[in-house]
DRENMARGU-538491 format. One record per atom (N, C-alpha, C, O): residue number from 0; atom name; x, y, z. Coordinates in pm, whole numbers, m for minus. Example, Ala and Ser with C-alpha at 12.3 -4.5 7.8 and 13.67 -1.06 7.14 Angstrom:
resi: 0 name: N px: 1319 py: m569 pz: 780
resi: 0 name: CA px: 1230 py: m450 pz: 780
resi: 0 name: C px: 1320 py: m330 pz: 780
resi: 0 name: O px: 1424 py: m332 pz: 846
resi: 1 name: N px: 1285 py: m225 pz: 708
resi: 1 name: CA px: 1367 py: m106 pz: 714
resi: 1 name: C px: 1290 py: 3 pz: 787
resi: 1 name: O px: 1341 py: 114 pz: 804
//
This chain:
resi: 0 name: N px: m8661 py: 15463 pz: 1287
resi: 0 name: CA px: m8556 py: 15484 pz: 1384
resi: 0 name: C px: m8575 py: 15623 pz: 1444
resi: 0 name: O px: m8606 py: 15718 pz: 1372
resi: 1 name: N px: m8555 py: 15636 pz: 1574
resi: 1 name: CA px: m8574 py: 15762 pz: 1643
resi: 1 name: C px: m8452 py: 15851 pz: 1627
resi: 1 name: O px: m8349 py: 15810 pz: 1572
resi: 2 name: N px: m8464 py: 15973 pz: 1676
resi: 2 name: CA px: m8355 py: 16070 pz: 1674
resi: 2 name: C px: m8234 py: 16015 pz: 1750
resi: 2 name: O px: m8250 py: 15949 pz: 1852
resi: 3 name: N px: m8116 py: 16043 pz: 1701
resi: 3 name: CA px: m7994 py: 15997 pz: 1766
resi: 3 name: C px: m7977 py: 16063 pz: 1902
resi: 3 name: O px: m8011 py: 16180 pz: 1920
resi: 4 name: N px: m7925 py: 15987 pz: 1997
resi: 4 name: CA px: m7890 py: 16040 pz: 2127
resi: 4 name: C px: m7741 py: 16073 pz: 2124
resi: 4 name: O px: m7659 py: 15986 pz: 2095
resi: 5 name: N px: m7707 py: 16197 pz: 2154
resi: 5 name: CA px: m7568 py: 16241 pz: 2148
resi: 5 name: C px: m7524 py: 16283 pz: 2287
resi: 5 name: O px: m7588 py: 16367 pz: 2351
resi: 6 name: N px: m7413 py: 16224 pz: 2332
resi: 6 name: CA px: m7357 py: 16259 pz: 2464
resi: 6 name: C px: m7208 py: 16283 pz: 2448
resi: 6 name: O px: m7138 py: 16210 pz: 2378
resi: 7 name: N px: m7162 py: 16386 pz: 2516
resi: 7 name: CA px: m7020 py: 16419 pz: 2514
resi: 7 name: C px: m6963 py: 16404 pz: 2653
resi: 7 name: O px: m7018 py: 16459 pz: 2749
resi: 8 name: N px: m6853 py: 16329 pz: 2665
resi: 8 name: CA px: m6783 py: 16312 pz: 2792
resi: 8 name: C px: m6657 py: 16397 pz: 2787
resi: 8 name: O px: m6559 py: 16361 pz: 2721
resi: 9 name: N px: m6660 py: 16510 pz: 2857
resi: 9 name: CA px: m6549 py: 16605 pz: 2851
resi: 9 name: C px: m6418 py: 16548 pz: 2905
resi: 9 name: O px: m6314 py: 16567 pz: 2840
resi: 10 name: N px: m6417 py: 16479 pz: 3021
resi: 10 name: CA px: m6288 py: 16429 pz: 3072
resi: 10 name: C px: m6215 py: 16337 pz: 2973
resi: 10 name: O px: m6092 py: 16342 pz: 2962
resi: 11 name: N px: m6289 py: 16254 pz: 2901
resi: 11 name: CA px: m6223 py: 16164 pz: 2805
resi: 11 name: C px: m6224 py: 16220 pz: 2664
resi: 11 name: O px: m6166 py: 16160 pz: 2573
resi: 12 name: N px: m6290 py: 16335 pz: 2643
resi: 12 name: CA px: m6303 py: 16398 pz: 2512
resi: 12 name: C px: m6360 py: 16299 pz: 2410
resi: 12 name: O px: m6306 py: 16281 pz: 2301
resi: 13 name: N px: m6470 py: 16236 pz: 2449
resi: 13 name: CA px: m6534 py: 16134 pz: 2367
resi: 13 name: C px: m6678 py: 16171 pz: 2339
resi: 13 name: O px: m6753 py: 16208 pz: 2430
resi: 14 name: N px: m6717 py: 16162 pz: 2213
resi: 14 name: CA px: m6854 py: 16185 pz: 2172
resi: 14 name: C px: m6920 py: 16050 pz: 2144
resi: 14 name: O px: m6869 py: 15970 pz: 2066
resi: 15 name: N px: m7032 py: 16026 pz: 2210
resi: 15 name: CA px: m7108 py: 15903 pz: 2192
resi: 15 name: C px: m7237 py: 15937 pz: 2117
resi: 15 name: O px: m7313 py: 16024 pz: 2159
resi: 16 name: N px: m7260 py: 15867 pz: 2007
resi: 16 name: CA px: m7383 py: 15885 pz: 1931
resi: 16 name: C px: m7452 py: 15749 pz: 1927
resi: 16 name: O px: m7395 py: 15651 pz: 1879
resi: 17 name: N px: m7573 py: 15745 pz: 1979
resi: 17 name: CA px: m7648 py: 15620 pz: 1982
resi: 17 name: C px: m7772 py: 15632 pz: 1894
resi: 17 name: O px: m7853 py: 15724 pz: 1910
resi: 18 name: N px: m7786 py: 15539 pz: 1802
resi: 18 name: CA px: m7903 py: 15535 pz: 1715
resi: 18 name: C px: m8007 py: 15437 pz: 1767
resi: 18 name: O px: m8125 py: 15447 pz: 1734
resi: 19 name: N px: m7963 py: 15341 pz: 1850
resi: 19 name: CA px: m8051 py: 15239 pz: 1908
resi: 19 name: C px: m7999 py: 15207 pz: 2048
resi: 19 name: O px: m7934 py: 15105 pz: 2068
resi: 20 name: N px: m8028 py: 15296 pz: 2147
resi: 20 name: CA px: m7976 py: 15277 pz: 2282
resi: 20 name: C px: m8008 py: 15140 pz: 2339
resi: 20 name: O px: m8120 py: 15091 pz: 2331
resi: 21 name: N px: m7905 py: 15079 pz: 2398
resi: 21 name: CA px: m7922 py: 14950 pz: 2465
resi: 21 name: C px: m7919 py: 14829 pz: 2374
resi: 21 name: O px: m7920 py: 14716 pz: 2423
resi: 22 name: N px: m7915 py: 14848 pz: 2245
resi: 22 name: CA px: m7916 py: 14735 pz: 2152
resi: 22 name: C px: m7776 py: 14674 pz: 2142
resi: 22 name: O px: m7676 py: 14747 pz: 2134
resi: 23 name: N px: m7768 py: 14541 pz: 2141
resi: 23 name: CA px: m7640 py: 14472 pz: 2125
resi: 23 name: C px: m7585 py: 14501 pz: 1986
resi: 23 name: O px: m7660 py: 14513 pz: 1889
resi: 24 name: N px: m7452 py: 14512 pz: 1977
resi: 24 name: CA px: m7391 py: 14547 pz: 1850
resi: 24 name: C px: m7251 py: 14492 pz: 1839
resi: 24 name: O px: m7189 py: 14453 pz: 1938
resi: 25 name: N px: m7202 py: 14489 pz: 1717
resi: 25 name: CA px: m7064 py: 14452 pz: 1687
resi: 25 name: C px: m6987 py: 14580 pz: 1663
resi: 25 name: O px: m7029 py: 14664 pz: 1584
resi: 26 name: N px: m6873 py: 14595 pz: 1730
resi: 26 name: CA px: m6791 py: 14714 pz: 1712
resi: 26 name: C px: m6693 py: 14696 pz: 1598
resi: 26 name: O px: m6629 py: 14592 pz: 1584
resi: 27 name: N px: m6682 py: 14800 pz: 1516
resi: 27 name: CA px: m6587 py: 14800 pz: 1405
resi: 27 name: C px: m6499 py: 14923 pz: 1422
resi: 27 name: O px: m6546 py: 15036 pz: 1413
resi: 28 name: N px: m6371 py: 14900 pz: 1448
resi: 28 name: CA px: m6277 py: 15010 pz: 1467
resi: 28 name: C px: m6235 py: 15061 pz: 1330
resi: 28 name: O px: m6160 py: 14995 pz: 1258
resi: 29 name: N px: m6285 py: 15179 pz: 1294
resi: 29 name: CA px: m6254 py: 15236 pz: 1163
resi: 29 name: C px: m6114 py: 15296 pz: 1160
resi: 29 name: O px: m6046 py: 15295 pz: 1057
resi: 30 name: N px: m6072 py: 15349 pz: 1273
resi: 30 name: CA px: m5935 py: 15397 pz: 1297
resi: 30 name: C px: m5923 py: 15419 pz: 1447
resi: 30 name: O px: m6014 py: 15381 pz: 1522
resi: 31 name: N px: m5815 py: 15478 pz: 1492
resi: 31 name: CA px: m5795 py: 15493 pz: 1637
resi: 31 name: C px: m5890 py: 15595 pz: 1700
resi: 31 name: O px: m5896 py: 15607 pz: 1822
resi: 32 name: N px: m5965 py: 15669 pz: 1617
resi: 32 name: CA px: m6055 py: 15772 pz: 1667
resi: 32 name: C px: m6203 py: 15742 pz: 1649
resi: 32 name: O px: m6287 py: 15806 pz: 1713
resi: 33 name: N px: m6238 py: 15646 pz: 1565
resi: 33 name: CA px: m6379 py: 15623 pz: 1532
resi: 33 name: C px: m6414 py: 15475 pz: 1547
resi: 33 name: O px: m6352 py: 15387 pz: 1486
resi: 34 name: N px: m6515 py: 15450 pz: 1630
resi: 34 name: CA px: m6568 py: 15315 pz: 1648
resi: 34 name: C px: m6713 py: 15315 pz: 1601
resi: 34 name: O px: m6796 py: 15390 pz: 1652
resi: 35 name: N px: m6741 py: 15231 pz: 1504
resi: 35 name: CA px: m6876 py: 15214 pz: 1451
resi: 35 name: C px: m6936 py: 15089 pz: 1512
resi: 35 name: O px: m6873 py: 14983 pz: 1513
resi: 36 name: N px: m7059 py: 15100 pz: 1563
resi: 36 name: CA px: m7128 py: 14984 pz: 1619
resi: 36 name: C px: m7244 py: 14950 pz: 1527
resi: 36 name: O px: m7325 py: 15037 pz: 1494
resi: 37 name: N px: m7252 py: 14823 pz: 1485
resi: 37 name: CA px: m7353 py: 14782 pz: 1388
resi: 37 name: C px: m7430 py: 14659 pz: 1436
resi: 37 name: O px: m7380 py: 14578 pz: 1514
resi: 38 name: N px: m7552 py: 14649 pz: 1387
resi: 38 name: CA px: m7632 py: 14528 pz: 1401
resi: 38 name: C px: m7607 py: 14452 pz: 1272
resi: 38 name: O px: m7659 py: 14489 pz: 1166
resi: 39 name: N px: m7526 py: 14347 pz: 1280
resi: 39 name: CA px: m7487 py: 14274 pz: 1159
resi: 39 name: C px: m7606 py: 14208 pz: 1090
resi: 39 name: O px: m7613 py: 14208 pz: 967
resi: 40 name: N px: m7698 py: 14152 pz: 1167
resi: 40 name: CA px: m7812 py: 14083 pz: 1108
resi: 40 name: C px: m7901 py: 14178 pz: 1028
resi: 40 name: O px: m7947 py: 14143 pz: 920
resi: 41 name: N px: m7924 py: 14298 pz: 1083
resi: 41 name: CA px: m8010 py: 14396 pz: 1015
resi: 41 name: C px: m7934 py: 14491 pz: 924
resi: 41 name: O px: m7994 py: 14572 pz: 854
resi: 42 name: N px: m7799 py: 14482 pz: 925
resi: 42 name: CA px: m7713 py: 14565 pz: 841
resi: 42 name: C px: m7740 py: 14714 pz: 861
resi: 42 name: O px: m7763 py: 14789 pz: 766
resi: 43 name: N px: m7737 py: 14755 pz: 990
resi: 43 name: CA px: m7761 py: 14896 pz: 1019
resi: 43 name: C px: m7678 py: 14941 pz: 1138
resi: 43 name: O px: m7629 py: 14861 pz: 1217
resi: 44 name: N px: m7663 py: 15073 pz: 1147
resi: 44 name: CA px: m7585 py: 15133 pz: 1254
resi: 44 name: C px: m7661 py: 15132 pz: 1385
resi: 44 name: O px: m7782 py: 15156 pz: 1389
resi: 45 name: N px: m7589 py: 15106 pz: 1493
resi: 45 name: CA px: m7643 py: 15113 pz: 1629
resi: 45 name: C px: m7582 py: 15233 pz: 1701
resi: 45 name: O px: m7649 py: 15296 pz: 1783
resi: 46 name: N px: m7457 py: 15264 pz: 1670
resi: 46 name: CA px: m7393 py: 15378 pz: 1735
resi: 46 name: C px: m7259 py: 15411 pz: 1674
resi: 46 name: O px: m7206 py: 15340 pz: 1589
resi: 47 name: N px: m7206 py: 15522 pz: 1722
resi: 47 name: CA px: m7079 py: 15573 pz: 1674
resi: 47 name: C px: m7010 py: 15637 pz: 1793
resi: 47 name: O px: m7072 py: 15714 pz: 1867
resi: 48 name: N px: m6882 py: 15607 pz: 1813
resi: 48 name: CA px: m6804 py: 15668 pz: 1920
resi: 48 name: C px: m6686 py: 15739 pz: 1856
resi: 48 name: O px: m6615 py: 15681 pz: 1774
resi: 49 name: N px: m6666 py: 15864 pz: 1895
resi: 49 name: CA px: m6557 py: 15943 pz: 1838
resi: 49 name: C px: m6466 py: 15987 pz: 1952
resi: 49 name: O px: m6505 py: 16066 pz: 2038
resi: 50 name: N px: m6344 py: 15934 pz: 1952
resi: 50 name: CA px: m6244 py: 15966 pz: 2054
resi: 50 name: C px: m6165 py: 16089 pz: 2010
resi: 50 name: O px: m6150 py: 16114 pz: 1890
resi: 51 name: N px: m6114 py: 16166 pz: 2107
resi: 51 name: CA px: m6041 py: 16291 pz: 2077
resi: 51 name: C px: m6129 py: 16385 pz: 1996
resi: 51 name: O px: m6084 py: 16450 pz: 1902
resi: 52 name: N px: m6254 py: 16390 pz: 2034
resi: 52 name: CA px: m6355 py: 16464 pz: 1959
resi: 52 name: C px: m6320 py: 16611 pz: 1937
resi: 52 name: O px: m6331 py: 16660 pz: 1825
resi: 53 name: N px: m6279 py: 16681 pz: 2043
resi: 53 name: CA px: m6257 py: 16825 pz: 2029
resi: 53 name: C px: m6148 py: 16856 pz: 1926
resi: 53 name: O px: m6158 py: 16954 pz: 1852
resi: 54 name: N px: m6045 py: 16774 pz: 1920
resi: 54 name: CA px: m5939 py: 16795 pz: 1820
resi: 54 name: C px: m5991 py: 16767 pz: 1679
resi: 54 name: O px: m5960 py: 16841 pz: 1586
resi: 55 name: N px: m6068 py: 16661 pz: 1665
resi: 55 name: CA px: m6119 py: 16624 pz: 1532
resi: 55 name: C px: m6225 py: 16721 pz: 1482
resi: 55 name: O px: m6241 py: 16738 pz: 1361
resi: 56 name: N px: m6298 py: 16783 pz: 1573
resi: 56 name: CA px: m6406 py: 16874 pz: 1535
resi: 56 name: C px: m6353 py: 17011 pz: 1493
resi: 56 name: O px: m6424 py: 17087 pz: 1427
resi: 57 name: N px: m6229 py: 17042 pz: 1529
resi: 57 name: CA px: m6171 py: 17171 pz: 1493
resi: 57 name: C px: m6132 py: 17171 pz: 1346
resi: 57 name: O px: m6051 py: 17088 pz: 1303
resi: 58 name: N px: m6189 py: 17262 pz: 1269
resi: 58 name: CA px: m6149 py: 17267 pz: 1127
resi: 58 name: C px: m6006 py: 17319 pz: 1113
resi: 58 name: O px: m5957 py: 17391 pz: 1200
resi: 59 name: N px: m5943 py: 17282 pz: 1007
resi: 59 name: CA px: m5811 py: 17335 pz: 975
resi: 59 name: C px: m5829 py: 17461 pz: 892
resi: 59 name: O px: m5942 py: 17495 pz: 856
resi: 60 name: N px: m5722 py: 17529 pz: 861
resi: 60 name: CA px: m5733 py: 17648 pz: 776
resi: 60 name: C px: m5778 py: 17611 pz: 634
resi: 60 name: O px: m5819 py: 17698 pz: 558
resi: 61 name: N px: m5770 py: 17482 pz: 599
resi: 61 name: CA px: m5811 py: 17437 pz: 467
resi: 61 name: C px: m5949 py: 17373 pz: 465
resi: 61 name: O px: m6002 py: 17343 pz: 358
resi: 62 name: N px: m6008 py: 17353 pz: 582
resi: 62 name: CA px: m6139 py: 17291 pz: 589
resi: 62 name: C px: m6144 py: 17183 pz: 696
resi: 62 name: O px: m6056 py: 17177 pz: 782
resi: 63 name: N px: m6246 py: 17097 pz: 690
resi: 63 name: CA px: m6260 py: 16994 pz: 794
resi: 63 name: C px: m6145 py: 16893 pz: 790
resi: 63 name: O px: m6086 py: 16866 pz: 686
resi: 64 name: N px: m6117 py: 16839 pz: 907
resi: 64 name: CA px: m6013 py: 16735 pz: 918
resi: 64 name: C px: m6066 py: 16606 pz: 857
resi: 64 name: O px: m6182 py: 16569 pz: 878
resi: 65 name: N px: m5982 py: 16538 pz: 784
resi: 65 name: CA px: m6017 py: 16408 pz: 727
resi: 65 name: C px: m5931 py: 16302 pz: 792
resi: 65 name: O px: m5813 py: 16323 pz: 818
resi: 66 name: N px: m5991 py: 16188 pz: 818
resi: 66 name: CA px: m5921 py: 16079 pz: 884
resi: 66 name: C px: m5924 py: 15955 pz: 796
resi: 66 name: O px: m6031 py: 15915 pz: 749
resi: 67 name: N px: m5808 py: 15893 pz: 772
resi: 67 name: CA px: m5809 py: 15769 pz: 695
resi: 67 name: C px: m5876 py: 15658 pz: 775
resi: 67 name: O px: m5854 py: 15646 pz: 896
resi: 68 name: N px: m5957 py: 15579 pz: 709
resi: 68 name: CA px: m6028 py: 15468 pz: 774
resi: 68 name: C px: m5943 py: 15342 pz: 762
resi: 68 name: O px: m5982 py: 15246 pz: 695
resi: 69 name: N px: m5828 py: 15345 pz: 827
resi: 69 name: CA px: m5729 py: 15238 pz: 817
resi: 69 name: C px: m5779 py: 15105 pz: 873
resi: 69 name: O px: m5731 py: 14999 pz: 832
resi: 70 name: N px: m5873 py: 15110 pz: 964
resi: 70 name: CA px: m5927 py: 14987 pz: 1023
resi: 70 name: C px: m6000 py: 14900 pz: 922
resi: 70 name: O px: m6014 py: 14779 pz: 943
resi: 71 name: N px: m6047 py: 14959 pz: 814
resi: 71 name: CA px: m6117 py: 14880 pz: 712
resi: 71 name: C px: m6025 py: 14775 pz: 650
resi: 71 name: O px: m6071 py: 14670 pz: 606
resi: 72 name: N px: m5894 py: 14804 pz: 647
resi: 72 name: CA px: m5797 py: 14710 pz: 591
resi: 72 name: C px: m5784 py: 14583 pz: 673
resi: 72 name: O px: m5740 py: 14480 pz: 622
resi: 73 name: N px: m5821 py: 14590 pz: 800
resi: 73 name: CA px: m5806 py: 14477 pz: 891
resi: 73 name: C px: m5928 py: 14385 pz: 892
resi: 73 name: O px: m5926 py: 14280 pz: 956
resi: 74 name: N px: m6034 py: 14423 pz: 823
resi: 74 name: CA px: m6160 py: 14350 pz: 828
resi: 74 name: C px: m6169 py: 14242 pz: 720
resi: 74 name: O px: m6101 py: 14248 pz: 617
resi: 75 name: N px: m6253 py: 14144 pz: 746
resi: 75 name: CA px: m6284 py: 14045 pz: 643
resi: 75 name: C px: m6356 py: 14119 pz: 530
resi: 75 name: O px: m6414 py: 14225 pz: 553
resi: 76 name: N px: m6354 py: 14067 pz: 409
resi: 76 name: CA px: m6425 py: 14133 pz: 298
resi: 76 name: C px: m6573 py: 14157 pz: 328
resi: 76 name: O px: m6628 py: 14261 pz: 291
resi: 77 name: N px: m6637 py: 14062 pz: 395
resi: 77 name: CA px: m6779 py: 14076 pz: 428
resi: 77 name: C px: m6804 py: 14188 pz: 527
resi: 77 name: O px: m6896 py: 14268 pz: 509
resi: 78 name: N px: m6721 py: 14194 pz: 631
resi: 78 name: CA px: m6739 py: 14298 pz: 732
resi: 78 name: C px: m6700 py: 14435 pz: 676
resi: 78 name: O px: m6762 py: 14536 pz: 712
resi: 79 name: N px: m6601 py: 14441 pz: 590
resi: 79 name: CA px: m6563 py: 14567 pz: 525
resi: 79 name: C px: m6678 py: 14617 pz: 438
resi: 79 name: O px: m6710 py: 14735 pz: 440
resi: 80 name: N px: m6740 py: 14528 pz: 364
resi: 80 name: CA px: m6854 py: 14565 pz: 280
resi: 80 name: C px: m6969 py: 14619 pz: 365
resi: 80 name: O px: m7031 py: 14719 pz: 329
resi: 81 name: N px: m6997 py: 14551 pz: 478
resi: 81 name: CA px: m7102 py: 14597 pz: 568
resi: 81 name: C px: m7070 py: 14735 pz: 624
resi: 81 name: O px: m7156 py: 14823 pz: 626
resi: 82 name: N px: m6945 py: 14756 pz: 669
resi: 82 name: CA px: m6906 py: 14885 pz: 725
resi: 82 name: C px: m6923 py: 14997 pz: 622
resi: 82 name: O px: m6976 py: 15103 pz: 654
resi: 83 name: N px: m6879 py: 14974 pz: 500
resi: 83 name: CA px: m6893 py: 15076 pz: 395
resi: 83 name: C px: m7039 py: 15103 pz: 362
resi: 83 name: O px: m7078 py: 15217 pz: 337
resi: 84 name: N px: m7120 py: 14999 pz: 363
resi: 84 name: CA px: m7264 py: 15015 pz: 338
resi: 84 name: C px: m7327 py: 15103 pz: 446
resi: 84 name: O px: m7403 py: 15195 pz: 416
resi: 85 name: N px: m7294 py: 15075 pz: 571
resi: 85 name: CA px: m7351 py: 15151 pz: 684
resi: 85 name: C px: m7300 py: 15295 pz: 682
resi: 85 name: O px: m7375 py: 15388 pz: 713
resi: 86 name: N px: m7173 py: 15315 pz: 646
resi: 86 name: CA px: m7117 py: 15450 pz: 639
resi: 86 name: C px: m7183 py: 15535 pz: 531
resi: 86 name: O px: m7189 py: 15658 pz: 543
resi: 87 name: N px: m7232 py: 15470 pz: 427
resi: 87 name: CA px: m7292 py: 15542 pz: 313
resi: 87 name: C px: m7441 py: 15571 pz: 330
resi: 87 name: O px: m7501 py: 15635 pz: 243
resi: 88 name: N px: m7500 py: 15526 pz: 440
resi: 88 name: CA px: m7644 py: 15542 pz: 457
resi: 88 name: C px: m7675 py: 15617 pz: 587
resi: 88 name: O px: m7595 py: 15616 pz: 681
resi: 89 name: N px: m7793 py: 15681 pz: 592
resi: 89 name: CA px: m7834 py: 15745 pz: 718
resi: 89 name: C px: m7853 py: 15637 pz: 825
resi: 89 name: O px: m7889 py: 15524 pz: 791
resi: 90 name: N px: m7829 py: 15666 pz: 947
resi: 90 name: CA px: m7798 py: 15796 pz: 1005
resi: 90 name: C px: m7649 py: 15829 pz: 1007
resi: 90 name: O px: m7613 py: 15943 pz: 1035
resi: 91 name: N px: m7561 py: 15732 pz: 978
resi: 91 name: CA px: m7417 py: 15759 pz: 986
resi: 91 name: C px: m7376 py: 15863 pz: 883
resi: 91 name: O px: m7294 py: 15950 pz: 913
resi: 92 name: N px: m7431 py: 15857 pz: 764
resi: 92 name: CA px: m7395 py: 15953 pz: 660
resi: 92 name: C px: m7436 py: 16096 pz: 698
resi: 92 name: O px: m7386 py: 16191 pz: 638
resi: 93 name: N px: m7524 py: 16111 pz: 796
resi: 93 name: CA px: m7562 py: 16243 pz: 844
resi: 93 name: C px: m7456 py: 16302 pz: 937
resi: 93 name: O px: m7458 py: 16422 pz: 967
resi: 94 name: N px: m7365 py: 16218 pz: 984
resi: 94 name: CA px: m7263 py: 16259 pz: 1081
resi: 94 name: C px: m7124 py: 16259 pz: 1021
resi: 94 name: O px: m7044 py: 16349 pz: 1046
resi: 95 name: N px: m7095 py: 16155 pz: 941
resi: 95 name: CA px: m6964 py: 16143 pz: 878
resi: 95 name: C px: m6975 py: 16159 pz: 727
resi: 95 name: O px: m7065 py: 16104 pz: 664
resi: 96 name: N px: m6884 py: 16235 pz: 673
resi: 96 name: CA px: m6875 py: 16248 pz: 528
resi: 96 name: C px: m6768 py: 16151 pz: 480
resi: 96 name: O px: m6654 py: 16158 pz: 525
resi: 97 name: N px: m6804 py: 16062 pz: 392
resi: 97 name: CA px: m6713 py: 15960 pz: 341
resi: 97 name: C px: m6660 py: 16002 pz: 205
resi: 97 name: O px: m6737 py: 16044 pz: 118
resi: 98 name: N px: m6530 py: 15990 pz: 186
resi: 98 name: CA px: m6469 py: 16018 pz: 56
resi: 98 name: C px: m6343 py: 15934 pz: 44
resi: 98 name: O px: m6323 py: 15840 pz: 121
resi: 99 name: N px: m6260 py: 15966 pz: m52
resi: 99 name: CA px: m6139 py: 15887 pz: m74
resi: 99 name: C px: m6021 py: 15976 pz: m107
resi: 99 name: O px: m6035 py: 16081 pz: m170
resi: 100 name: N px: m5907 py: 15931 pz: m64
resi: 100 name: CA px: m5779 py: 15991 pz: m101
resi: 100 name: C px: m5716 py: 15895 pz: m199
resi: 100 name: O px: m5710 py: 15774 pz: m173
resi: 101 name: N px: m5668 py: 15945 pz: m310
resi: 101 name: CA px: m5609 py: 15859 pz: m412
resi: 101 name: C px: m5464 py: 15902 pz: m438
resi: 101 name: O px: m5439 py: 15985 pz: m525
resi: 102 name: N px: m5370 py: 15845 pz: m362
resi: 102 name: CA px: m5230 py: 15883 pz: m378
resi: 102 name: C px: m5169 py: 15837 pz: m511
resi: 102 name: O px: m5065 py: 15888 pz: m554
resi: 103 name: N px: m5236 py: 15741 pz: m577
resi: 103 name: CA px: m5191 py: 15697 pz: m709
resi: 103 name: C px: m5314 py: 15653 pz: m788
resi: 103 name: O px: m5425 py: 15648 pz: m734
resi: 104 name: N px: m5294 py: 15620 pz: m914
resi: 104 name: CA px: m5405 py: 15580 pz: m1000
resi: 104 name: C px: m5469 py: 15449 pz: m956
resi: 104 name: O px: m5583 py: 15421 pz: m990
resi: 105 name: N px: m5396 py: 15369 pz: m880
resi: 105 name: CA px: m5449 py: 15238 pz: m839
resi: 105 name: C px: m5478 py: 15227 pz: m690
resi: 105 name: O px: m5540 py: 15129 pz: m647
resi: 106 name: N px: m5436 py: 15324 pz: m610
resi: 106 name: CA px: m5455 py: 15318 pz: m465
resi: 106 name: C px: m5567 py: 15412 pz: m422
resi: 106 name: O px: m5568 py: 15530 pz: m457
resi: 107 name: N px: m5662 py: 15357 pz: m345
resi: 107 name: CA px: m5773 py: 15436 pz: m293
resi: 107 name: C px: m5778 py: 15415 pz: m141
resi: 107 name: O px: m5788 py: 15302 pz: m94
resi: 108 name: N px: m5771 py: 15525 pz: m68
resi: 108 name: CA px: m5775 py: 15519 pz: 78
resi: 108 name: C px: m5905 py: 15585 pz: 123
resi: 108 name: O px: m5922 py: 15706 pz: 105
resi: 109 name: N px: m5998 py: 15508 pz: 182
resi: 109 name: CA px: m6122 py: 15569 pz: 233
resi: 109 name: C px: m6091 py: 15664 pz: 348
resi: 109 name: O px: m6011 py: 15632 pz: 436
resi: 110 name: N px: m6154 py: 15782 pz: 345
resi: 110 name: CA px: m6137 py: 15880 pz: 452
resi: 110 name: C px: m6274 py: 15931 pz: 495
resi: 110 name: O px: m6371 py: 15920 pz: 421
resi: 111 name: N px: m6279 py: 15985 pz: 615
resi: 111 name: CA px: m6405 py: 16041 pz: 667
resi: 111 name: C px: m6374 py: 16170 pz: 741
resi: 111 name: O px: m6264 py: 16190 pz: 793
resi: 112 name: N px: m6474 py: 16258 pz: 744
resi: 112 name: CA px: m6465 py: 16380 pz: 824
resi: 112 name: C px: m6601 py: 16403 pz: 890
resi: 112 name: O px: m6704 py: 16358 pz: 840
resi: 113 name: N px: m6598 py: 16473 pz: 1002
resi: 113 name: CA px: m6722 py: 16505 pz: 1072
resi: 113 name: C px: m6797 py: 16612 pz: 996
resi: 113 name: O px: m6737 py: 16709 pz: 949
resi: 114 name: N px: m6927 py: 16597 pz: 984
resi: 114 name: CA px: m7010 py: 16700 pz: 922
resi: 114 name: C px: m7042 py: 16806 pz: 1025
resi: 114 name: O px: m7056 py: 16774 pz: 1143
resi: 115 name: N px: m7053 py: 16931 pz: 984
resi: 115 name: CA px: m7081 py: 17039 pz: 1079
resi: 115 name: C px: m7210 py: 17020 pz: 1159
resi: 115 name: O px: m7219 py: 17069 pz: 1271
resi: 116 name: N px: m7309 py: 16950 pz: 1104
resi: 116 name: CA px: m7436 py: 16931 pz: 1174
resi: 116 name: C px: m7417 py: 16862 pz: 1308
resi: 116 name: O px: m7488 py: 16895 pz: 1404
resi: 117 name: N px: m7325 py: 16770 pz: 1319
resi: 117 name: CA px: m7302 py: 16700 pz: 1447
resi: 117 name: C px: m7247 py: 16798 pz: 1549
resi: 117 name: O px: m7275 py: 16786 pz: 1669
resi: 118 name: N px: m7169 py: 16895 pz: 1504
resi: 118 name: CA px: m7113 py: 16994 pz: 1596
resi: 118 name: C px: m7222 py: 17080 pz: 1654
resi: 118 name: O px: m7219 py: 17112 pz: 1773
resi: 119 name: N px: m7318 py: 17119 pz: 1573
resi: 119 name: CA px: m7431 py: 17201 pz: 1619
resi: 119 name: C px: m7516 py: 17125 pz: 1718
resi: 119 name: O px: m7553 py: 17179 pz: 1823
resi: 120 name: N px: m7549 py: 16998 pz: 1687
resi: 120 name: CA px: m7634 py: 16919 pz: 1777
resi: 120 name: C px: m7564 py: 16890 pz: 1907
resi: 120 name: O px: m7628 py: 16888 pz: 2012
resi: 121 name: N px: m7432 py: 16866 pz: 1903
resi: 121 name: CA px: m7357 py: 16836 pz: 2025
resi: 121 name: C px: m7352 py: 16958 pz: 2115
resi: 121 name: O px: m7358 py: 16945 pz: 2237
resi: 122 name: N px: m7342 py: 17077 pz: 2057
resi: 122 name: CA px: m7332 py: 17200 pz: 2135
resi: 122 name: C px: m7466 py: 17238 pz: 2199
resi: 122 name: O px: m7468 py: 17313 pz: 2297
resi: 123 name: N px: m7575 py: 17189 pz: 2146
resi: 123 name: CA px: m7708 py: 17226 pz: 2198
resi: 123 name: C px: m7735 py: 17165 pz: 2334
resi: 123 name: O px: m7842 py: 17186 pz: 2391
//
């Protein structure tokens, strides 16, 4: 796979990351800010779209912003498994850091934050 193509649209504050430009894909809405595009047959990422990018890229006084991946709850078990697999592997894992928030001993909420490397590449 070639180097990711990264484009930022300032008027809409949207960052587009393409791993396979022009390839057909299935969109998976991870939350209202992150859209993951995957090739279901090959089980790999095609692209990533991040809405409200400038706000999400700004670190807080405590560190990077984390976003709950609430869209995973809306997926079929198979599609949820595929999304988590793609999130845990390059090239997506090079852009998003995946972790979990555990509000109780039995509840696990997947969360993601932007890695600083994407900020550097986008600014270049």
